[in-house]
C-alpha positions in Angstrom: 34.6 -20.6 -21.5 36.7 -19.7 -24.6 39.3 -17.0 -24.9 38.7 -15.7 -28.4 40.5 -13.5 -30.9 40.4 -13.0 -34.6 43.8 -13.5 -36.3 45.6 -14.1 -39.5 48.1 -16.9 -39.6 51.3 -16.3 -41.3 52.8 -18.5 -44.0 55.7 -20.7 -43.0 58.3 -18.5 -44.7 57.1 -15.4 -42.7 57.2 -17.4 -39.5 60.8 -18.3 -40.2 61.7 -14.6 -40.7 59.9 -13.6 -37.5 61.6 -16.4 -35.5 65.0 -14.8 -36.5 64.2 -11.6 -34.6 62.7 -13.2 -31.4 65.7 -12.8 -29.1 67.5 -10.3 -27.0 64.7 -8.9 -24.8 65.2 -10.1 -21.2 62.1 -11.6 -19.7 60.2 -11.7 -23.0 58.0 -14.7 -23.5 58.2 -15.7 -27.2 55.6 -18.0 -28.7 56.6 -20.9 -30.8 56.9 -19.9 -34.5 54.0 -22.1 -35.5 51.7 -20.0 -33.2 52.8 -16.6 -34.7 49.9 -14.6 -36.0 48.5 -11.1 -36.5 45.7 -10.4 -34.1 43.0 -8.3 -35.7 40.6 -8.2 -32.8 40.7 -9.6 -29.2 37.2 -10.7 -28.2 37.9 -12.1 -24.8 36.1 -14.7 -22.7 32.9 -16.1 -24.1 30.6 -19.0 -23.3 29.4 -21.8 -25.6 26.4 -19.7 -26.9 28.5 -16.7 -28.0 31.3 -19.0 -29.3 28.9 -20.7 -31.6 27.5 -17.4 -32.9 30.9 -15.9 -33.4 32.2 -19.0 -35.2 29.1 -19.1 -37.4 29.5 -15.4 -38.3 33.1 -15.6 -39.1 33.1 -19.0 -40.9 31.9 -17.5 -44.2 34.7 -14.9 -44.5 37.0 -15.4 -47.5 39.8 -13.0 -48.4 42.4 -12.8 -51.0 46.1 -12.9 -50.2 47.7 -9.5 -49.6 51.1 -8.1 -48.9 52.1 -7.0 -45.4 55.3 -5.2 -44.4 56.7 -5.4 -40.9 58.7 -2.3 -40.0 59.4 -2.4 -36.3 59.3 -4.6 -33.2 57.2 -3.3 -30.3 57.1 -4.5 -26.7 53.9 -4.4 -24.7 54.7 -4.1 -21.1 52.9 -4.9 -17.9 54.4 -2.6 -15.3 58.1 -3.0 -15.6 58.4 -6.4 -17.4 57.7 -7.3 -21.0 54.4 -9.1 -21.4 54.4 -9.8 -25.1 56.1 -8.6 -28.3 54.6 -7.6 -31.6 55.3 -5.9 -34.8 54.2 -2.6 -36.2 
């Protein structure tokens, strides 16, 4: 089984800036800066068959670089404790 999501990796200089704001939230679990990304779509758990089909379908996508502005930090909570943090 594979846990899949579609994401955009950030350039190193963006990861450096993001790493500078990843502090000060008790209980937050921060990912290493080299794993920072923008999730476009969470797919979930898939088996080998669907993994191959999804990989094949996405492998031909090519996109030009674009500008992206981050304006706020958001916390996604599970009950009372932070689960993950993201940007808006």
